Kinemage of the C-alpha trace (Angstrom):
@kinemage 1
@onewidth
@group {chain A} dominant
@subgroup {mainchain}
@vectorlist {calphas} color= white
{ca met a 1} P 0.083 -0.172 -0.172
{ca asn a 2} L 1.335 3.801 -0.360
{ca arg a 3} L 2.512 5.756 2.389
{ca cys a 4} L -0.385 7.901 4.084
{ca leu a 5} L 2.862 10.225 5.646
{ca his a 6} L 5.938 11.359 4.247
{ca tyr a 7} L 8.734 13.005 5.768
{ca val a 8} L 11.713 14.386 4.352
{ca leu a 9} L 14.213 13.353 6.805
{ca ile a 10} L 17.943 14.745 6.253
{ca leu a 11} L 16.380 18.345 5.808
{ca val a 12} L 14.676 17.854 9.219
{ca leu a 13} L 17.505 16.780 10.749
{ca leu a 14} L 19.360 19.397 9.321
{ca ser a 15} L 16.704 21.903 11.588
{ca leu a 16} L 17.372 19.883 14.526
{ca met a 17} L 21.325 19.841 15.069
{ca asn a 18} L 21.235 22.523 17.120
{ca ser a 19} L 18.931 21.728 19.716
{ca ala a 20} L 19.731 19.973 22.801
{ca ala a 21} L 19.315 16.577 23.575
{ca phe a 22} L 16.637 15.287 26.067
{ca ala a 23} L 14.050 12.462 25.956
{ca arg a 24} L 10.110 12.472 26.179
{ca asp a 25} L 10.568 11.606 29.653
{ca glu a 26} L 8.778 12.899 32.754
{ca asn a 27} L 9.527 16.675 31.656
{ca gly a 28} L 8.105 16.025 28.542
{ca leu a 29} L 11.305 16.834 26.064
{ca leu a 30} L 12.343 14.975 23.230
{ca ala a 31} L 15.634 13.488 22.527
{ca leu a 32} L 16.289 9.641 21.810
{ca ile a 33} L 13.211 9.516 19.939
{ca gln a 34} L 12.911 12.766 17.746
{ca leu a 35} L 10.891 11.822 15.020
{ca pro a 36} L 7.785 10.632 14.982
{ca asn a 37} L 6.625 12.261 18.163
{ca asn a 38} L 2.544 13.191 19.207
{ca gly a 39} L 2.747 16.571 17.645
{ca ile a 40} L 4.643 15.245 14.334
{ca pro a 41} L 3.003 11.521 14.334
{ca ser a 42} L 3.302 9.366 11.473
{ca val a 43} L 0.347 8.366 9.836
{ca ile a 44} L 0.566 5.312 7.669
{ca glu a 45} L -1.115 2.223 6.330
{ca arg a 46} L -0.357 -1.866 6.863
{ca ser a 47} L 2.727 -2.636 4.911
{ca gly a 48} L 3.528 0.939 4.692
{ca thr a 49} L 6.907 2.363 5.893
{ca phe a 50} L 7.265 4.539 8.055
{ca asn a 51} L 10.694 7.212 9.323
{ca ala a 52} L 11.847 7.806 13.083
{ca val a 53} L 14.524 9.930 14.132
{ca leu a 54} L 17.268 9.198 16.681
{ca gln a 55} L 19.952 9.856 18.431
{ca asn a 56} L 21.510 6.649 18.449
{ca glu a 57} L 20.136 2.933 17.047
{ca ala a 58} L 17.873 1.361 19.279
{ca ala a 59} L 15.643 -1.799 19.566
{ca leu a 60} L 12.121 0.146 18.206
{ca ser a 61} L 8.293 -1.423 18.918
{ca leu a 62} L 5.063 -0.106 18.756
{ca ser a 63} L 3.317 -0.128 21.968
{ca lys a 64} L -0.365 -0.100 22.801
{ca asp a 65} L -1.903 -0.750 26.451
{ca thr a 66} L 0.180 -4.154 27.352
{ca glu a 67} L 0.684 -4.802 23.718
{ca ser a 68} L 4.519 -4.453 22.408
{ca ile a 69} L 5.692 -5.199 18.722
{ca pro a 70} L 8.613 -5.207 17.519
{ca leu a 71} L 9.880 -3.170 14.257
{ca glu a 72} L 12.568 -3.861 12.179
{ca ala a 73} L 14.447 -1.499 10.761
{ca val a 74} L 16.284 -0.369 8.599
{ca trp a 75} L 19.553 2.246 9.608
{ca thr a 76} L 20.976 5.435 7.836
{ca arg a 77} L 23.568 7.715 9.536
{ca leu a 78} L 22.041 11.675 8.921
{ca pro a 79} L 24.315 14.835 8.602
{ca gly a 80} L 24.871 15.694 12.426
{ca gly a 81} L 25.367 12.229 13.597
{ca asp a 82} L 21.617 10.879 14.171
{ca tyr a 83} L 20.068 8.481 12.369
{ca ser a 84} L 17.139 7.504 9.994
{ca ala a 85} L 15.450 3.998 10.818
{ca ala a 86} L 13.075 3.264 8.269
{ca cys a 87} L 10.102 1.031 9.892
{ca thr a 88} L 7.474 -1.198 7.800
{ca ile a 89} L 4.411 -2.283 9.291
{ca asp a 90} L 3.535 -5.693 9.187
{ca glu a 91} L -0.032 -6.732 7.733
{ca ser a 92} L -0.719 -8.240 10.890
{ca val a 93} L -0.610 -5.337 13.382
{ca pro a 94} L -3.564 -4.347 14.159
{ca leu a 95} L -5.293 -0.610 13.678
{ca gly a 96} L -4.926 1.882 16.010
{ca val a 97} L -2.936 4.365 17.773
{ca tyr a 98} L 0.280 3.351 19.207
{ca ala a 99} L 3.321 4.810 21.259
{ca leu a 100} L 7.091 4.405 19.281
{ca glu a 101} L 9.393 2.754 22.097
{ca ala a 102} L 13.202 2.737 21.557
{ca arg a 103} L 15.825 1.212 23.977
{ca his a 104} L 19.251 1.783 23.549
{ca gly a 105} L 21.280 0.174 26.378
{ca asp a 106} L 19.942 1.814 29.462
{ca gln a 107} L 17.916 4.581 27.994
{ca val a 108} L 14.355 3.794 27.505
{ca asp a 109} L 12.215 6.697 25.449
{ca ile a 110} L 8.458 6.509 24.572
{ca asn a 111} L 6.947 9.097 22.798
{ca lys a 112} L 3.002 8.753 23.090
{ca arg a 113} L 0.307 8.893 19.689
{ca ala a 114} L 3.617 8.714 17.693
{ca val a 115} L 2.079 6.231 15.064
{ca tyr a 116} L -1.225 5.892 13.365
{ca val a 117} L -1.891 2.452 11.283
{ca ile a 118} L -4.851 2.960 9.358
{ca glu a 119} L -6.747 1.322 6.629
{ca glu a 120} L -6.328 4.416 4.608
{ca val a 121} L -7.277 7.900 4.177
{ca pro a 122} L -10.639 8.555 2.703
{ca asp a 123} L -10.480 10.881 -0.288
{ca asn a 124} L -13.271 13.191 1.527
{ca tyr a 125} L -12.428 13.573 4.861
{ca leu a 126} L -13.081 16.202 7.791
{ca ala a 127} L -9.837 18.128 9.481
{ca ala a 128} L -10.576 20.354 12.501
{ca his a 129} L -8.269 23.616 12.662
{ca val a 130} L -7.191 25.214 16.400
{ca thr a 131} L -5.033 27.877 16.828
{ca asp a 132} L -3.945 30.356 19.438
{ca val a 133} L -4.495 27.852 22.840
{ca his a 134} L -2.348 30.280 24.840
{ca ile a 135} L -2.047 28.347 27.684
{ca gly a 136} L -1.066 30.130 30.247
{ca lys a 137} L -2.845 33.577 29.660
{ca glu a 138} L -2.023 36.040 32.573
{ca arg a 139} L -5.389 37.437 32.863
{ca ser a 140} L -7.391 33.740 33.364
{ca pro a 141} L -4.518 31.271 33.523
{ca ser a 142} L -7.698 28.307 33.485
{ca lys a 143} L -9.181 29.473 30.539
{ca gly a 144} L -6.883 28.452 28.136
{ca val a 145} L -6.867 25.006 29.796
{ca asp a 146} L -10.458 24.632 29.619
{ca thr a 147} L -11.461 25.757 26.515
{ca phe a 148} L -8.734 24.251 24.771
{ca thr a 149} L -10.032 21.079 26.760
{ca ala a 150} L -14.267 21.348 25.738
{ca ile a 151} L -12.082 21.947 21.616
{ca val a 152} L -10.955 18.527 22.433
{ca asn a 153} L -13.864 16.848 23.351
{ca glu a 154} L -15.903 18.569 20.405
{ca ile a 155} L -13.097 17.573 17.814
{ca asn a 156} L -13.732 13.735 19.304
{ca ala a 157} L -17.059 13.833 19.006
{ca ser a 158} L -16.980 15.116 15.532
{ca asp a 159} L -16.026 12.873 12.326
{ca ala a 160} L -12.894 14.862 12.061
{ca ile a 161} L -9.473 12.795 11.152
{ca leu a 162} L -6.972 15.281 11.475
{ca thr a 163} L -6.344 18.384 13.653
{ca leu a 164} L -3.884 21.109 13.277
{ca ile a 165} L -2.953 23.860 15.785
{ca thr a 166} L -1.703 26.630 14.365
{ca gly a 167} L 0.732 28.264 17.213
{ca asp a 168} L 0.715 30.444 20.194
{ca leu a 169} L 0.385 26.926 22.121
{ca ser a 170} L 1.403 28.817 25.309
{ca glu a 171} L 1.535 32.348 26.176
{ca ser a 172} L 4.913 32.656 27.308
{ca ser a 173} L 6.617 29.494 26.100
{ca asp a 174} L 6.899 28.522 29.804
{ca pro a 175} L 7.814 24.880 29.717
{ca asp a 176} L 5.110 24.204 32.463
{ca gln a 177} L 2.638 25.483 29.240
{ca phe a 178} L 3.984 23.420 26.844
{ca arg a 179} L 3.799 20.596 29.396
{ca gln a 180} L -0.244 21.339 30.132
{ca phe a 181} L -0.952 21.864 26.584
{ca leu a 182} L 0.949 18.163 25.989
{ca glu a 183} L -1.483 16.841 28.585
{ca ile a 184} L -4.579 17.923 26.852
{ca met a 185} L -3.731 17.342 23.339
{ca asp a 186} L -2.957 13.853 24.217
{ca leu a 187} L -6.826 13.647 24.775
{ca cys a 188} L -7.632 14.267 20.968
{ca asp a 189} L -8.550 10.970 19.246
{ca thr a 190} L -6.861 12.438 15.688
{ca pro a 191} L -3.548 12.766 14.702
{ca thr a 192} L -2.677 16.433 16.138
{ca phe a 193} L 0.041 18.473 13.948
{ca val a 194} L 1.384 21.663 15.892
{ca leu a 195} L 3.821 24.836 15.144
{ca pro a 196} L 4.969 27.701 16.722
{ca gly a 197} L 3.594 31.188 17.138
{ca asn a 198} L 4.955 34.345 18.508
{ca his a 199} L 4.086 33.552 21.724
{ca asp a 200} L 5.945 30.157 21.403
{ca arg a 201} L 9.672 31.689 21.278
{ca gly a 202} L 11.888 31.845 24.032
{ca lys a 203} L 15.103 30.125 24.222
{ca asn a 204} L 14.516 26.885 22.301
{ca tyr a 205} L 11.863 25.313 24.429
{ca tyr a 206} L 9.460 24.847 21.287
{ca glu a 207} L 12.217 22.627 19.447
{ca leu a 208} L 12.896 20.739 22.515
{ca phe a 209} L 9.236 19.656 23.494
{ca phe a 210} L 7.864 19.403 19.169
{ca gly a 211} L 11.062 19.220 17.256
{ca pro a 212} L 11.536 20.822 13.793
{ca leu a 213} L 9.870 24.266 12.787
{ca thr a 214} L 9.727 23.305 9.296
{ca tyr a 215} L 8.452 20.208 8.172
{ca ala a 216} L 6.083 18.736 5.312
{ca phe a 217} L 4.118 15.411 4.919
{ca thr a 218} L 0.978 14.237 2.853
{ca phe a 219} L -2.293 12.908 4.085
{ca gly a 220} L -4.125 11.060 1.697
{ca lys a 221} L -3.864 12.774 -1.460
{ca asp a 222} L -3.339 16.292 -0.093
{ca gly a 223} L 0.166 17.722 0.944
{ca tyr a 224} L 0.709 20.156 4.043
{ca leu a 225} L 3.702 21.991 4.594
{ca ser a 226} L 3.904 23.521 7.943
{ca phe a 227} L 6.590 26.759 8.923
{ca asp a 228} L 7.023 29.199 11.640
{ca thr a 229} L 6.347 32.337 11.414
{ca lys a 230} L 9.329 34.170 13.654
{ca asp a 231} L 11.381 34.395 10.371
{ca tyr a 232} L 9.088 37.064 9.058
{ca leu a 233} L 10.885 39.377 11.775
{ca ile a 234} L 14.367 39.422 10.092
{ca ala a 235} L 15.271 39.170 6.504
{ca ser a 236} L 14.358 35.802 5.795
{ca glu a 237} L 16.745 34.919 3.314
{ca phe a 238} L 19.452 34.382 5.621
{ca ser a 239} L 17.252 32.381 8.281
{ca gly a 240} L 17.926 28.822 6.340
{ca gln a 241} L 14.123 28.593 6.412
{ca asp a 242} L 13.554 29.487 2.645
{ca asn a 243} L 15.526 26.416 1.911
{ca phe a 244} L 13.512 24.407 3.605
{ca leu a 245} L 10.415 25.932 1.837
{ca tyr a 246} L 12.087 25.881 -1.583
{ca tyr a 247} L 12.424 22.027 -0.747
{ca tyr a 248} L 9.473 21.024 0.828
{ca arg a 249} L 6.887 22.802 -1.719
{ca arg a 250} L 8.385 20.547 -4.246
{ca gln a 251} L 7.886 17.831 -2.287
{ca ile a 252} L 4.385 18.341 -1.810
{ca arg a 253} L 4.198 19.202 -5.702
{ca pro a 254} L 2.309 15.984 -6.805
{ca thr a 255} L -0.828 15.985 -4.178
{ca arg a 256} L -4.111 17.111 -4.787
{ca trp a 257} L -3.899 20.065 -2.640
{ca ser a 258} L -0.984 21.525 -1.333
{ca ile a 259} L -2.244 23.429 2.238
{ca gly a 260} L -0.070 25.726 3.983
{ca ile a 261} L 0.016 26.031 8.079
{ca thr a 262} L 1.352 28.782 9.913
{ca his a 263} L 0.764 31.034 12.624
{ca arg a 264} L -0.051 34.502 11.075
{ca tyr a 265} L 0.893 35.696 7.435
{ca asp a 266} L 2.406 39.091 6.659
{ca val a 267} L 3.420 41.251 3.618
{ca ser a 268} L 6.647 41.422 5.155
{ca met a 269} L 7.365 37.913 4.494
{ca gly a 270} L 10.992 37.726 2.968
{ca leu a 271} L 10.691 37.854 -0.939
{ca arg a 272} L 12.213 34.372 -1.605
{ca ser a 273} L 9.752 32.834 0.613
{ca gln a 274} L 6.763 34.347 -0.576
{ca ile a 275} L 7.952 33.858 -4.519
{ca thr a 276} L 8.458 29.639 -3.700
{ca leu a 277} L 4.861 29.729 -1.822
{ca phe a 278} L 2.537 32.105 -3.522
{ca val a 279} L 4.088 33.237 -7.218
{ca asp a 280} L 6.168 30.328 -8.576
{ca asp a 281} L 4.485 27.532 -7.338
{ca pro a 282} L 1.619 28.844 -5.373
{ca leu a 283} L 0.007 26.714 -2.372
{ca asp a 284} L -3.868 26.119 -3.001
{ca tyr a 285} L -4.642 26.814 0.848
{ca leu a 286} L -2.794 28.700 3.560
{ca leu a 287} L -4.300 28.319 7.135
{ca cys a 288} L -3.209 30.384 9.976
{ca gly a 289} L -4.663 32.323 12.958
{ca his a 290} L -2.724 35.419 15.190
{ca val a 291} L -5.345 38.009 15.262
{ca his a 292} L -8.271 36.133 17.449
{ca arg a 293} L -10.950 36.926 14.473
{ca glu a 294} L -12.520 36.290 10.865
{ca ala a 295} L -10.507 36.665 7.548
{ca glu a 296} L -11.056 40.257 6.252
{ca glu a 297} L -10.844 41.523 2.736
{ca arg a 298} L -7.732 43.100 3.799
{ca asp a 299} L -6.189 39.786 5.090
{ca gly a 300} L -5.423 38.445 1.108
{ca ile a 301} L -2.415 37.609 -0.379
{ca pro a 302} L -1.241 40.013 -2.564
{ca trp a 303} L 1.661 38.049 -4.457
{ca gly a 304} L -0.876 35.370 -6.367
{ca gln a 305} L -4.130 32.740 -5.913
{ca thr a 306} L -3.419 31.001 -2.400
{ca arg a 307} L -6.377 31.479 -0.640
{ca ile a 308} L -6.082 32.126 2.848
{ca ile a 309} L -8.205 30.876 5.529
{ca ile a 310} L -7.842 32.449 9.400
{ca thr a 311} L -9.389 30.971 12.442
{ca pro a 312} L -10.167 32.941 15.749
{ca ala a 313} L -8.826 31.859 18.696
{ca ala a 314} L -9.185 28.474 20.461
{ca val a 315} L -8.883 30.560 23.647
{ca asp a 316} L -11.889 32.412 23.276
{ca gly a 317} L -13.401 29.122 22.337
{ca val a 318} L -13.541 28.996 18.890
{ca phe a 319} L -12.622 26.808 16.311
{ca arg a 320} L -13.463 25.361 13.051
{ca phe a 321} L -13.911 22.455 10.782
{ca leu a 322} L -12.418 21.661 7.235
{ca lys a 323} L -14.124 19.511 4.547
{ca ile a 324} L -11.363 18.362 2.035
{ca asp a 325} L -12.344 16.660 -1.267
{ca glu a 326} L -11.850 16.492 -4.970
{ca thr a 327} L -13.413 20.183 -5.219
{ca gly a 328} L -11.228 21.357 -2.947
{ca leu a 329} L -11.001 22.573 0.955
{ca his a 330} L -13.865 23.925 1.925
{ca ala a 331} L -13.960 25.997 5.474
{ca gln a 332} L -16.929 25.470 7.968
{ca glu a 333} L -18.331 28.370 9.599
{ca ser a 334} L -16.424 28.755 12.745
{ca ile a 335} L -17.936 26.935 16.108
{ca his a 336} L -17.995 29.364 19.036
{ca leu a 337} L -18.402 27.145 22.599
{ca gly a 338} L -19.816 30.602 24.211
{ca met a 339} L -16.198 31.834 25.731
{ca thr a 340} L -15.883 35.407 26.751
{ca pro a 341} L -13.158 36.642 24.552
{ca leu a 342} L -9.632 37.834 26.225
{ca asp a 343} L -6.829 40.013 24.988
{ca lys a 344} L -5.744 39.020 21.002
{ca asn a 345} L -2.079 38.102 20.050
């Protein structure tokens, strides 16, 4: 069967090489297993192959409840000293959500909700778009927790099979806020893909908890490109992200719909990135948040045909579903859970 999810591992590793080494341990930090994790999982059909990125070769297995399924891996040394493990899922593996477990000497690392074994991704499916969670918002510290929990419950009660969370996971990039975010995110039944927002900047805590700032994956027939908007604040041609965007955009070119996911769009984004994403080979759609409101006419992308979809803030009790089918990505009306809005941005 065809793989449902594909990572370009060498480029991802380049984005991880400057991160410190920690494990997904009681502190919630990454290390022995870098990818996949519960913020960038692997969604795969039976007989398909997924790639893991580890700091050392290790004995790998899928675990679920009391069940443990050993994995055979083909190892490749990657730039920077890390390792890629190509793991094929046997046809006998039951469908379900698995933790990825790695054992290297005395070190044991477990990433929860890292691997989803599925029958297939349907041509038509429902996804959830959540943004601006703001765990730890000072005016009401419990509000981000309560609203995010309520939104996850709504997603679990729906037919959604994918959740995209586009930044401002935390209020101030505090490790405790990221840990609380992870605790609630892990209640979600669907695969969850995350990316950072401006509130998630603080040392390199985001990278330690979630991994690369820029990545791409395919989900069924569609391609998704996730990138970090912090590079808009500088001349992005010098940040390194341009090269990732150029490469990943071409990786998802053969897909049915190309969907960018980021925290915010700004016309001040570097020229080379604008040409890559919106002029030379325009993305079909761009999903973002940041402004805590619906999209307005002034929010359009002036450089090309990419349609922008802005979802209001989860901290205000708002999210939306997206219907994806052969005719396109259709943003549904945003869902309001009756919360009182807090300060935006």
